[in-house]
C-alpha positions as CSV (number, residue, x, y, z in Angstrom):
1,M,-19.2,13.8,-2.6
2,A,-16.2,15.6,-4.0
3,K,-15.3,18.9,-2.3
4,D,-15.8,22.1,-4.2
5,L,-12.7,23.3,-5.9
6,S,-12.5,26.4,-3.8
7,S,-11.9,24.2,-0.7
8,F,-8.5,23.1,-2.1
9,P,-5.3,25.2,-1.9
10,Q,-5.5,28.1,-4.4
11,R,-2.3,30.0,-3.6
12,K,-0.6,31.9,-6.4
13,G,2.2,30.2,-8.2
14,F,0.4,27.0,-9.3
15,G,1.4,26.4,-12.9
16,Y,0.1,22.9,-13.4
17,T,-2.9,20.9,-12.0
18,T,-3.0,17.2,-11.4
19,S,-6.2,15.5,-10.3
20,F,-6.1,12.3,-8.4
21,V,-9.1,9.9,-8.5
22,I,-8.9,8.3,-5.0
23,P,-11.5,5.6,-4.4
24,E,-10.6,4.8,-0.8
25,L,-8.9,7.5,1.3
26,G,-8.4,5.3,4.3
27,T,-6.4,2.6,2.6
28,T,-2.6,2.3,2.1
29,E,-3.1,3.1,-1.6
30,G,-5.3,6.1,-0.8
31,I,-3.1,7.6,1.9
32,Y,0.5,6.8,0.9
33,R,0.2,6.5,-2.9
34,S,-2.1,9.5,-3.5
35,L,-3.2,11.6,-0.6
36,L,0.2,12.3,0.9
37,P,1.7,13.2,-2.5
38,C,-1.3,15.5,-3.0
39,M,-0.5,17.4,0.2
40,I,3.2,17.7,-0.5
41,L,2.7,18.8,-4.1
42,N,0.3,21.5,-2.9
43,R,2.6,22.7,-0.2
44,D,6.0,22.6,-1.8
45,T,5.7,22.8,-5.6
46,N,3.9,24.7,-8.4
47,I,1.7,21.7,-8.9
48,R,-1.9,22.0,-7.7
49,A,-3.0,18.5,-6.7
50,L,-6.7,17.8,-6.4
51,P,-8.1,14.6,-4.8
52,L,-11.3,13.7,-6.6
53,G,-13.9,10.9,-7.2
54,I,-16.1,9.7,-10.1
55,T,-19.4,11.4,-11.1
56,S,-22.5,10.7,-13.0
57,H,-21.8,13.9,-15.0
58,L,-19.5,11.7,-17.1
59,E,-20.3,8.1,-16.4
60,S,-21.9,6.4,-13.3
61,I,-19.1,4.0,-12.5
62,S,-18.8,1.9,-9.4
63,V,-15.5,1.4,-7.7
64,N,-15.7,-1.3,-5.1
65,E,-19.5,-0.9,-5.1
66,K,-19.3,2.8,-4.1
67,Q,-19.8,6.0,-6.1
68,Y,-17.3,8.7,-6.5
69,E,-17.3,12.0,-8.4
70,I,-15.3,13.9,-11.0
71,R,-16.7,17.3,-11.7
72,E,-16.6,18.6,-15.2
73,K,-15.0,21.8,-13.9
74,A,-12.1,19.7,-12.5
75,I,-11.5,18.2,-16.0
76,Q,-11.4,21.7,-17.6
77,V,-8.8,23.0,-15.2
78,S,-6.6,19.9,-15.0
79,D,-3.5,19.2,-17.0
80,H,-3.2,15.6,-15.8
81,I,-5.6,13.1,-14.2
82,V,-4.6,10.0,-12.4
83,F,-6.9,7.0,-12.3
84,P,-6.8,4.2,-9.7
85,F,-6.3,0.6,-10.6
86,V,-9.7,-0.6,-11.8
87,S,-10.7,-3.6,-14.0
88,Y,-13.6,-2.0,-15.9
89,S,-13.0,-0.2,-19.2
90,L,-11.9,3.4,-18.9
91,E,-12.6,4.0,-22.5
92,P,-16.0,5.7,-22.2
93,I,-14.8,8.1,-19.4
94,I,-11.5,8.8,-21.2
95,N,-13.3,9.6,-24.4
96,R,-15.6,12.0,-22.6
97,I,-12.7,13.5,-20.7
98,K,-10.9,14.1,-24.0
99,E,-14.0,15.9,-25.4
100,I,-13.9,18.3,-22.5
101,N,-10.1,18.7,-22.4
102,P,-8.2,17.3,-25.4
103,K,-4.8,18.2,-24.0
104,L,-5.3,16.4,-20.7
105,K,-2.6,13.8,-19.8
106,I,-3.9,10.5,-18.2
107,S,-2.1,8.2,-15.8
108,Y,-3.3,4.8,-14.5
109,F,-2.1,3.1,-11.3
110,I,-1.2,-0.6,-11.4
111,D,-1.3,-1.7,-7.8
112,F,-0.5,-5.4,-8.1
113,N,0.5,-8.1,-10.6
114,Y,-2.9,-9.1,-12.1
115,Y,-1.1,-11.8,-14.2
116,F,-0.2,-13.8,-11.0
117,I,-3.2,-13.1,-8.8
118,P,-4.1,-16.2,-6.6
119,E,-7.6,-17.6,-6.3
120,S,-7.6,-16.8,-2.6
121,Y,-7.2,-13.0,-3.2
122,P,-10.5,-11.3,-2.5
123,F,-10.6,-9.6,-5.9
124,S,-9.3,-12.5,-8.0
125,N,-12.4,-12.6,-10.1
126,E,-12.4,-8.9,-10.5
127,Y,-8.8,-8.6,-11.8
128,G,-7.4,-12.0,-12.5
129,K,-9.7,-13.5,-15.1
130,A,-8.7,-13.5,-18.8
131,D,-11.5,-11.0,-19.8
132,K,-10.5,-8.7,-17.0
133,I,-6.8,-8.8,-17.9
134,A,-7.7,-7.9,-21.5
135,I,-9.6,-4.9,-20.2
136,I,-6.7,-3.8,-18.0
137,E,-4.4,-4.1,-21.0
138,R,-6.7,-2.0,-23.2
139,N,-6.8,0.6,-20.4
140,I,-3.0,0.7,-20.4
141,A,-3.0,1.3,-24.2
142,M,-5.2,4.3,-23.8
143,V,-3.2,6.3,-21.2
144,D,-0.1,8.3,-21.3
145,Q,1.5,6.8,-18.2
146,I,1.2,3.8,-15.8
147,I,2.5,4.2,-12.3
148,V,3.6,1.2,-10.1
149,T,4.8,1.2,-6.5
150,N,6.6,-2.1,-6.5
151,K,10.0,-2.2,-8.3
152,A,9.8,-5.9,-9.0
153,L,6.4,-5.2,-10.7
154,Y,8.0,-2.4,-12.7
155,N,10.8,-4.8,-13.8
156,F,8.2,-7.5,-14.7
157,L,5.7,-5.4,-16.6
158,G,8.3,-3.8,-18.9
159,P,9.1,-7.0,-20.8
160,E,5.6,-8.4,-20.4
161,L,3.8,-5.4,-21.9
162,S,6.4,-5.1,-24.7
163,T,5.0,-8.4,-26.1
164,K,1.5,-7.1,-26.4
165,E,0.8,-6.0,-30.0
166,H,-2.2,-3.7,-28.9
167,I,0.1,-1.8,-26.5
168,K,3.3,-1.6,-28.5
169,G,3.6,1.7,-30.3
170,R,0.9,3.4,-28.2
171,G,3.5,5.5,-26.4
172,T,2.4,4.6,-22.9
173,D,5.2,5.3,-20.4
174,M,5.8,3.4,-17.1
175,V,7.2,5.0,-13.9
176,Y,8.1,3.7,-10.5
177,Q,6.8,5.7,-7.6
178,P,8.3,4.8,-4.2
179,L,5.8,4.9,-1.3
180,Y,7.0,7.6,1.0
181,F,6.3,8.0,4.7
182,D,5.8,11.3,6.5
183,K,7.6,11.4,9.8
184,N,5.2,14.0,11.0
185,L,2.3,11.5,11.0
186,I,3.6,10.3,14.4
187,P,3.5,13.1,17.1
188,E,7.0,13.9,18.3
189,D,5.9,13.7,21.9
190,M,4.4,10.2,21.5
191,A,6.7,8.0,23.5
192,R,6.6,4.2,22.8
193,I,4.4,2.4,25.4
194,V,6.4,-0.6,26.6
195,N,4.6,-3.9,27.5
196,P,5.0,-4.3,31.3
197,E,4.0,-8.0,31.3
198,K,6.3,-11.0,31.0
199,E,4.4,-12.4,28.0
200,K,5.8,-10.9,24.8
201,R,3.2,-9.5,22.4
202,F,3.6,-10.3,18.7
203,G,1.5,-8.0,16.6
204,F,-0.1,-8.8,13.2
205,V,-1.8,-6.1,11.2
206,L,-3.9,-7.9,8.6
207,N,-7.0,-7.6,6.4
208,N,-8.8,-10.0,4.1
209,Y,-6.1,-9.6,1.4
210,H,-3.7,-11.3,3.8
211,F,-5.7,-14.5,4.2
212,S,-3.2,-16.7,2.2
213,D,-0.3,-15.1,4.1
214,I,-1.5,-15.8,7.6
215,N,-2.9,-19.2,6.4
216,F,0.6,-20.0,5.2
217,I,2.1,-19.9,8.7
218,K,-0.9,-20.8,10.8
219,G,0.3,-24.4,11.4
220,V,3.7,-23.4,12.8
221,L,2.1,-20.5,14.6
222,Q,-0.2,-22.9,16.4
223,D,2.8,-25.1,17.4
224,F,4.7,-22.0,18.6
225,M,1.8,-20.9,20.8
226,K,1.5,-24.4,22.4
227,E,5.3,-24.5,23.1
228,Y,5.4,-20.9,24.5
229,S,2.1,-20.6,26.3
230,G,2.5,-18.1,29.1
231,K,5.6,-16.5,27.4
232,A,4.0,-15.2,24.2
233,Q,0.8,-13.6,23.0
234,I,-0.5,-13.2,19.5
235,V,-2.3,-9.9,18.8
236,I,-4.1,-9.5,15.5
237,I,-5.5,-6.2,14.3
238,G,-8.1,-6.4,11.5
239,F,-8.6,-9.9,10.0
240,N,-10.5,-12.1,12.4
241,G,-9.7,-15.5,10.9
242,Y,-12.9,-16.0,8.8
243,H,-12.6,-16.6,5.1
244,K,-15.6,-17.7,3.0
245,G,-17.5,-18.6,6.2
246,K,-14.7,-20.7,7.7
247,N,-12.6,-19.8,10.7
248,Y,-9.0,-20.6,9.7
249,L,-7.5,-19.4,13.0
250,A,-9.9,-21.4,15.2
251,N,-7.0,-23.4,16.8
252,I,-4.9,-20.4,17.6
253,N,-5.5,-18.4,20.8
254,F,-5.1,-14.7,19.9
255,E,-6.2,-11.3,21.1
256,H,-8.2,-9.6,18.4
257,H,-8.8,-5.9,17.6
258,K,-10.9,-4.4,14.9
259,T,-9.3,-2.5,12.0
260,I,-8.0,0.8,13.3
261,P,-9.2,4.0,11.6
262,Y,-6.3,5.9,10.3
263,F,-7.0,9.1,12.2
264,N,-5.8,7.4,15.4
265,Y,-3.9,4.5,13.9
266,F,-0.5,5.1,15.4
267,E,-1.7,6.1,18.8
268,T,-3.8,2.9,19.0
269,L,-1.0,0.7,17.8
270,N,1.2,2.3,20.4
271,E,-1.4,1.7,23.1
272,L,-1.5,-2.0,22.3
273,A,2.2,-2.2,23.6
274,I,3.4,-4.6,20.8
275,D,6.8,-6.0,21.5
276,C,7.5,-7.2,17.9
277,F,5.5,-6.8,14.7
278,V,5.3,-9.8,12.3
279,I,4.6,-9.4,8.6
280,P,3.8,-12.8,7.1
281,A,3.8,-13.2,3.3
282,K,3.9,-16.4,1.3
283,P,6.9,-16.4,-1.1
284,I,4.9,-16.6,-4.4
285,P,5.3,-14.5,-7.6
286,F,2.2,-12.5,-6.8
287,N,3.5,-11.3,-3.5
288,N,7.0,-10.7,-4.8
289,T,5.7,-8.3,-7.5
290,S,2.7,-6.8,-5.6
291,K,3.5,-6.1,-1.9
292,N,4.7,-2.8,-0.5
293,Y,6.9,-2.0,2.4
294,I,4.7,0.6,4.2
295,K,3.9,-1.6,7.2
296,Y,7.7,-1.9,7.8
297,L,8.1,1.9,7.7
298,E,5.1,2.4,10.0
299,F,6.3,-0.1,12.6
300,A,9.9,1.2,12.3
301,R,8.8,4.8,13.1
302,L,7.0,3.4,16.2
303,G,10.3,2.0,17.3
304,V,9.1,-1.6,17.3
305,P,11.2,-4.6,16.0
306,V,9.9,-6.2,12.8
307,I,10.0,-9.7,11.4
308,A,9.4,-9.4,7.7
309,P,9.2,-11.6,4.5
310,N,12.2,-12.2,2.3
311,I,10.5,-10.9,-0.8
312,T,10.7,-7.6,-2.7
313,P,10.3,-4.9,-1.8
314,Y,11.2,-5.8,1.9
315,S,14.5,-7.4,0.9
316,E,15.5,-4.2,-0.9
317,I,15.4,-2.1,2.2
318,I,16.0,-4.6,5.0
319,E,19.4,-6.0,5.8
320,H,18.9,-9.3,7.5
321,N,19.9,-9.0,11.2
322,G,20.7,-5.4,10.6
323,N,17.5,-3.2,10.5
324,G,15.2,-6.2,10.7
325,V,15.0,-9.9,10.0
326,L,13.8,-11.6,6.8
327,C,12.0,-14.9,6.5
328,D,11.1,-17.2,3.7
329,K,10.2,-20.7,4.8
330,K,7.1,-20.9,7.1
331,E,9.2,-22.2,10.0
332,T,11.5,-19.2,9.8
333,W,8.9,-16.8,11.1
334,T,8.4,-18.8,14.4
335,H,12.1,-19.4,14.6
336,Q,12.7,-15.7,14.7
337,M,9.9,-15.3,17.2
338,K,11.7,-17.8,19.4
339,I,14.9,-15.9,19.1
340,F,13.1,-12.7,20.1
341,L,11.9,-14.4,23.3
342,E,15.4,-15.4,24.0
343,D,17.2,-12.2,23.1
344,P,14.8,-9.2,22.8
345,G,17.7,-6.8,23.2
346,K,19.1,-7.9,19.8
347,F,15.8,-7.0,18.1
348,E,15.7,-3.6,19.9
349,Q,19.0,-2.7,18.3
350,Q,17.5,-3.6,15.0
351,A,14.5,-1.4,15.7
352,N,16.8,1.6,16.2
353,M,18.4,0.9,12.8
354,A,15.0,0.4,11.2
355,S,13.8,3.8,12.5
356,A,16.8,5.4,10.8
357,T,15.9,3.5,7.6
358,S,12.4,4.9,7.6
359,L,13.8,8.5,7.4
360,D,15.3,7.5,4.0
361,F,11.7,7.4,2.7
362,D,10.5,10.7,4.2
363,I,8.2,12.5,1.7
364,N,9.5,15.9,2.9
365,D,13.0,15.3,1.5
366,K,14.0,17.4,-1.5
367,E,14.8,14.2,-3.5
368,S,11.4,12.7,-2.8
369,I,9.5,15.8,-3.8
370,E,11.5,16.1,-7.0
371,K,10.7,12.5,-7.9
372,L,7.0,13.2,-7.3
373,M,7.2,16.3,-9.5
374,R,8.7,14.2,-12.4
375,I,5.8,11.7,-12.1
376,Y,2.9,14.2,-11.8
377,E,3.9,17.0,-14.2
378,I,4.0,15.3,-17.6
């Protein structure tokens, strides 16, 4: 249920209201793309930001098989409403919204490259089929602005959408929103817990969306663990190896932990005493135009070294052997893991530089706030 409007900040000075329809508050998209910007806009600007859902008062619409609410009152008081990336038609709800508030501006997030979505992706049927792509394109034609959080996707969609006759001339703008991190999410007094054991702990934070990525390197990872048994441990948080009823990680010995709720995410990661985080990603067009760098920023703020993929947006913020290492071929990931075992001090220096890099994406900076204001006050 959406909260009553009175429960949100009502301080004097708000001159503009932007409502965010946020399907999943606990996801990367919900927290970093929408919820954090809401908090900062409310705190530091004249924009009142309301996190909302979808209601039967307008249309009974399912997002990932769950119900959310938008109250009619919120439509009346809003100047701008931001929809999540969905593959059903927004036309009925947009038409109803325009009846309630004809002047309302509408934005629509595009979270990933639906033109390149692989079959292994959990929502491939929901977003990647021709009929779904056609619906997404019609949604784009109906809104004032689309928002993307991957710069490569921004560069791809511009030329791609310019070829669509039903989108050209509709006046839809496209903006790039960097995903910002809040340094205050991690308590200042939370010291990094160092692994006291000789076996180095390599951490992987995964979910079902990462199946093809971990499957990409599972063979070399299996060989690595055979060669370095007693010297290295694999720790996987989230994904347990099962995909469509088959255990794809059956031949890899790893320590598994369930997905960590965000309210104690950083504390729990710290307690796991990870020596080095590994972010696998298959170098395919979908990943290159759909991934985000939030995991790198999270791990960097924890002070833990990171082995990352050589794709955008990681390659835009990581200097290889500077504030991290970048990998492309599947053997490169385990090669870097071997180097870590031989020279962990080198990686600790990189972690210090990565921590400094993360501050460049602090949502509290004046430049970050001004960027958000340009996106959400249209």
